[in-house]
C-alpha positions in Angstrom: 11.3 -22.8 -8.8 9.2 -20.5 -11.1 9.3 -16.6 -10.6 8.1 -13.6 -12.3 11.2 -11.5 -12.8 12.6 -8.3 -14.6 16.0 -7.3 -15.7 16.2 -4.1 -13.8 17.2 -1.3 -16.1 15.8 -3.0 -19.2 12.4 -1.8 -20.3 9.6 -4.4 -20.5 11.6 -7.2 -19.5 9.2 -9.1 -17.4 9.8 -12.7 -17.9 9.3 -16.2 -16.1 12.6 -17.1 -14.4 13.9 -20.6 -13.0 15.0 -19.4 -9.4 16.4 -21.7 -6.6 13.9 -22.7 -4.1 15.1 -20.9 -0.7 15.7 -22.9 2.4 15.3 -22.3 6.2 19.1 -22.3 6.7 19.5 -19.1 4.5 18.3 -17.0 7.9 20.5 -17.0 10.6 19.9 -18.0 14.3 17.2 -20.7 13.6 14.8 -17.9 13.0 13.8 -18.7 9.3 10.1 -19.1 8.0 9.5 -20.8 4.7 6.5 -19.8 3.1 4.4 -21.1 0.1 3.0 -18.3 -1.8 -0.8 -18.3 -2.5 -1.6 -14.9 -4.0 0.4 -11.8 -5.0 -1.1 -8.4 -5.8 0.4 -6.1 -8.5 0.2 -2.3 -8.7 1.6 0.6 -10.3 5.1 -0.1 -8.6 5.5 -3.4 -10.5 4.5 -1.8 -13.8 7.1 1.0 -13.1 9.9 -1.3 -12.2 9.1 -3.3 -15.6 9.3 0.1 -17.4 12.9 0.4 -16.0 12.0 3.6 -13.9 13.6 2.2 -10.8 14.4 -1.1 -9.1 17.7 -3.2 -8.6 18.6 -6.8 -8.5 20.0 -8.4 -5.4 23.7 -9.0 -5.3 24.8 -11.9 -7.2 21.7 -11.6 -9.6 20.8 -10.0 -12.8 17.4 -10.4 -12.4 14.8 -9.0 -9.6 12.0 -11.2 -8.6 8.9 -8.6 -8.5 5.9 -8.5 -6.4 5.7 -7.1 -3.0 2.1 -7.5 -1.9 2.3 -11.2 -1.0 0.2 -13.6 1.0 1.0 -17.3 1.8 1.1 -20.2 4.1 3.8 -21.3 6.5 5.5 -24.5 5.3 8.3 -24.9 7.8 9.9 -22.8 10.6 13.3 -22.7 12.1 14.0 -24.1 15.5 14.0 -20.7 17.4 10.5 -19.6 15.8 7.8 -19.7 18.4 5.4 -17.2 17.1 4.5 -19.0 13.8 4.0 -22.8 12.9 3.2 -24.7 9.7 -0.4 -24.1 8.3 -0.4 -20.3 9.6 -1.4 -17.8 6.9 1.0 -15.0 6.8 2.0 -11.7 5.1 5.7 -10.7 4.7 6.7 -6.8 5.1 8.4 -5.0 2.4 11.1 -3.0 3.8 14.4 -4.5 5.4 17.0 -2.8 7.7 19.8 -0.8 6.6 22.3 1.0 8.8 20.7 4.1 9.8 19.5 4.6 13.6 16.1 4.3 12.4 16.8 0.8 11.0 18.4 -0.3 14.1 15.4 0.6 16.1 12.9 -1.3 13.7 11.6 1.6 11.9 13.3 0.9 8.7 10.5 2.5 6.9 11.8 5.7 8.0 15.5 5.2 6.9 17.8 8.0 6.2 20.2 5.7 4.2 20.7 6.5 0.6 20.4 2.9 -0.2 17.3 0.9 0.8 16.2 -2.6 0.6 12.9 -3.6 -0.4 11.5 -7.0 -1.3 10.3 -7.1 -4.9 11.5 -3.4 -5.4 15.2 -2.8 -4.6 17.8 -5.2 -3.9 15.8 -8.0 -2.6 13.7 -10.6 -4.2 10.0 -10.3 -4.1 7.0 -12.7 -3.6 5.8 -13.5 -7.3 7.4 -16.9 -6.9 6.4 -20.2 -5.4 8.4 -20.0 -2.0 10.2 -17.4 -0.2 12.1 -17.7 3.1 12.2 -14.8 5.6 13.3 -13.9 9.2 10.1 -14.6 11.5 10.7 -10.6 12.6 9.2 -9.5 9.2 6.5 -12.3 8.9 2.9 -11.2 10.2 0.4 -13.8 11.0 -3.2 -13.3 9.3 -6.1 -15.0 10.8 -8.0 -17.8 9.1 -11.0 -15.7 8.8 -9.1 -13.1 6.6 -7.5 -15.7 4.3 -9.8 -14.8 1.3 -8.7 -10.9 1.5 -5.0 -11.5 3.0 -3.6 -10.1 -0.1 -4.8 -6.5 0.5 -2.8 -6.4 3.7 0.2 -4.8 2.3 -1.8 -2.0 0.6 -3.7 -1.5 3.7 -0.6 -0.7 5.6 0.2 2.2 3.4 -3.0 3.6 4.6 -2.5 2.7 8.3 0.9 4.3 8.4 -0.3 7.6 6.8 -3.3 7.9 9.0 -1.4 7.0 12.2 1.3 9.4 11.2 -1.4 12.1 11.2 -2.5 11.3 14.6 0.9 11.3 16.0 1.9 14.7 14.6 -1.2 16.1 16.0 -0.4 15.0 19.4 1.3 18.4 19.5 -2.3 20.1 19.7 -3.1 18.2 23.0 -6.5 17.7 22.0 -7.4 17.0 18.4 -10.7 15.2 17.5 -10.9 15.0 13.8 -14.5 15.0 12.4 -14.3 15.6 8.7 -11.9 13.7 6.3 -11.3 13.6 2.7 -9.5 11.3 0.5 -8.2 12.1 -2.9 -8.6 9.1 -5.3 -10.6 6.0 -5.5 -8.2 3.4 -6.5 -7.2 0.5 -4.2 -5.4 2.9 -1.6 -8.2 5.6 -1.9 -10.8 2.8 -1.1 -8.8 1.4 1.8 -8.2 4.9 3.0 -12.1 5.6 3.1 -12.7 2.2 4.7 -10.1 2.9 7.7 -11.3 6.5 8.2 -15.0 5.2 8.2 -13.9 2.6 10.9 -12.7 5.5 13.0 -16.0 7.2 12.7 -14.9 10.1 10.5 -17.3 12.0 8.0 -15.4 10.9 4.7 -15.7 12.6 1.2 -13.8 10.7 -1.4 -12.8 12.7 -4.6 -11.9 11.1 -7.9 -12.4 11.8 -11.6 -14.7 9.1 -13.0 -18.6 9.8 -12.9 -21.2 7.4 -11.9 -22.1 4.8 -12.6 -18.9 3.5 -11.0 -18.2 0.5 -9.0 -15.7 2.2 -6.9 -18.2 4.9 -6.0 -20.8 2.4 -5.0 -18.2 0.8 -2.7 -17.4 4.1 -1.1 -21.2 4.8 -0.5 -21.6 1.2 0.9 -19.3 2.5 3.8 -21.6 5.6 4.5 -19.0 8.0 2.8 -19.7 10.3 -0.1 -18.2 10.2 -3.5 -17.7 13.2 -5.6 -16.6 13.2 -9.2 -14.1 16.3 -9.7 -15.5 16.2 -13.4 -18.6 17.4 -11.7 -17.6 19.1 -8.6 -14.0 20.7 -8.0 -12.2 19.9 -4.9 -12.5 23.6 -3.8 -16.4 23.5 -4.2 -16.6 20.1 -2.7 -14.6 21.5 0.4 -17.0 24.4 0.8 -20.0 22.0 0.7 -18.6 19.2 3.0 -15.3 20.6 4.6 -13.2 22.0 5.3 -11.3 18.9 6.3 -9.3 18.0 9.4 -7.3 15.2 7.7 -6.8 14.5 3.9 -5.2 11.6 2.4 -3.9 12.0 -1.0 -3.6 8.9 -3.4 -4.1 10.0 -6.9 -0.5 10.0 -8.3 -1.5 13.5 -9.6 0.8 16.3 -8.1 -1.8 19.0 -9.0 -4.2 17.4 -6.7 -1.9 18.0 -3.7 -2.1 21.8 -4.0 -5.9 21.5 -4.3 -5.8 19.3 -1.3 -3.7 21.9 0.7 -6.3 24.5 0.0 -9.1 22.1 1.3 -7.6 21.9 4.8 -9.2 23.4 7.8 -7.0 25.1 10.7 -4.9 22.6 12.6 -5.5 20.2 9.6 -3.1 17.5 8.3 -2.5 16.5 4.8 -0.8 13.1 4.3 0.9 12.4 0.8 1.3 8.9 -0.3 1.5 9.4 -4.1 5.0 8.9 -5.8 5.1 11.3 -8.8 7.6 11.4 -11.4 8.2 13.9 -14.3 8.6 17.7 -14.3 5.0 18.9 -14.4 4.6 22.7 -13.7 1.5 24.4 -12.6 0.5 28.0 -11.5 -0.7 28.1 -7.9 -1.5 30.9 -5.4 1.5 30.3 -3.4 1.5 33.3 -1.1 -2.2 32.6 -0.1 -1.5 28.7 0.7 1.9 29.6 2.5 -0.2 32.3 4.7 -3.0 29.8 5.4 -0.5 27.2 6.4 1.3 29.3 8.8 -1.7 31.2 10.2 -3.7 28.0 10.5 -1.1 25.6 11.9 -1.3 23.3 9.1 0.8 20.2 8.4 1.7 18.4 5.2 3.5 14.9 5.5 4.8 12.3 3.2 4.4 8.8 4.0 6.1 5.6 2.2 6.0 1.9 3.0 5.5 0.5 6.4 6.9 -1.4 9.2 5.6 -4.4 11.1 3.6 -2.2 13.5 1.3 -1.2 10.6 1.0 -4.6 9.2 -0.6 -5.7 12.8 -2.8 -2.6 12.7 -4.0 -3.6 9.2 -4.7 -7.1 10.5 -6.9 -5.6 13.3 -8.6 -3.1 11.2 -9.4 -5.7 8.2 -10.9 -8.0 11.0 -13.2 -5.2 12.2 -14.2 -4.4 8.5 -15.3 -7.8 8.0 -17.6 -7.4 11.1 -18.9 -4.0 10.1 -18.9 -4.3 6.3 -19.1 -8.0 5.7 -17.8 -8.9 2.1 -16.7 -5.4 1.3 -13.1 -6.1 1.2 -13.6 -9.0 -1.1 -15.2 -7.0 -3.7 -11.8 -5.2 -4.0 -10.4 -8.4 -5.6 -11.7 -7.8 -9.1 -9.1 -9.5 -11.4 -7.4 -12.7 -10.5 -4.9 -14.3 -13.0 -4.2 -17.9 -12.3 -0.7 -19.1 -12.1 2.7 -17.5 -12.6 3.1 -18.9 -16.2 0.3 -16.4 -17.1 2.5 -13.3 -16.3 1.9 -11.7 -19.6 -2.0 -11.7 -18.9 -1.3 -10.3 -15.5 0.6 -7.4 -16.8 -1.9 -6.9 -19.5 -4.7 -6.3 -16.9 -2.2 -4.2 -14.9 -1.4 -1.8 -17.7 -4.8 -1.8 -19.2 -7.2 -2.0 -16.2 -10.6 -1.6 -17.6 -12.3 -0.9 -14.5 -10.1 -3.3 -12.3 -9.4 -2.4 -8.7 -7.0 -5.0 -7.6 -5.2 -7.3 -10.0 -3.6 -10.3 -8.4 -1.8 -13.5 -9.3 -3.4 -16.6 -7.8 -0.1 -18.6 -7.3 -1.4 -21.7 -5.6 -4.7 -22.9 -4.2 -5.6 -22.5 -0.7 
């Protein structure tokens, strides 16, 4: 079975491996689901794993099959699987349970274990292959009407979790009805965040560097949100015009933007961070003023990583609603397909030199 893999710890080691085809009996208690992979999205995580910044192979292997944004079709199920059947379209979650109390209650995305398990990322094989098998607990059904955009479900869950966590935190206020939201970044996550916030009826301002004409800006405005290029208007000035904001979701990968976003929050506001930033960048900030405003304004900043099954199910719901309210919009995000696992070099070329790409994905097999 073909699989796009890396040798963890070895930079630029992406290659096509021959991996054993999985079988249902690898999952205990008759709960296995065998899935034929149809599409897999790639993102910065895959690029960073190939650069040997992180990632580890599963026990017994010297390679890691990458790809965590999978979409496929059920080929077979174990005798104790009743919620799925052959022919169903599905997406599998990424995190797998460890040993912490959070893992034991099904919130493995909140684990406190030092060692974590993520398919396609750390200690578990991913989805850039022909088939995978998993426990039905981690396999989420996707309606037929979403099959053409189902590969976007995993990145959608990043947004779903961040926004859900913001509302959960703000239950402390007894009454919290956000009206104005901002999104920092107009990549895939930023676009999806703009969509989900608009579906919730918020007035949304999305900030990014690129100036118009810009496809991503057009997509944002199609949702009834506004787009601001930070080359023309700073975040601070944008917040004066259209904020301050009750909820901000940051998705730029630039830590400097975090501190700008902190200053754009209104009282009782919440800032959700989804970017993973490396390095040791140092900047000068008005630390005393930021601290004072956070304390006196009851403001919150929270980090959010990955998602459990709950957020995948929320994503299915919101993507279905999006297809009704903004028909065809999600499909416009799928800008750069690459056909076949054999063309992994082209896939990574598009990923590392995007040239305006929104979502690069591998078309592993036909529908």
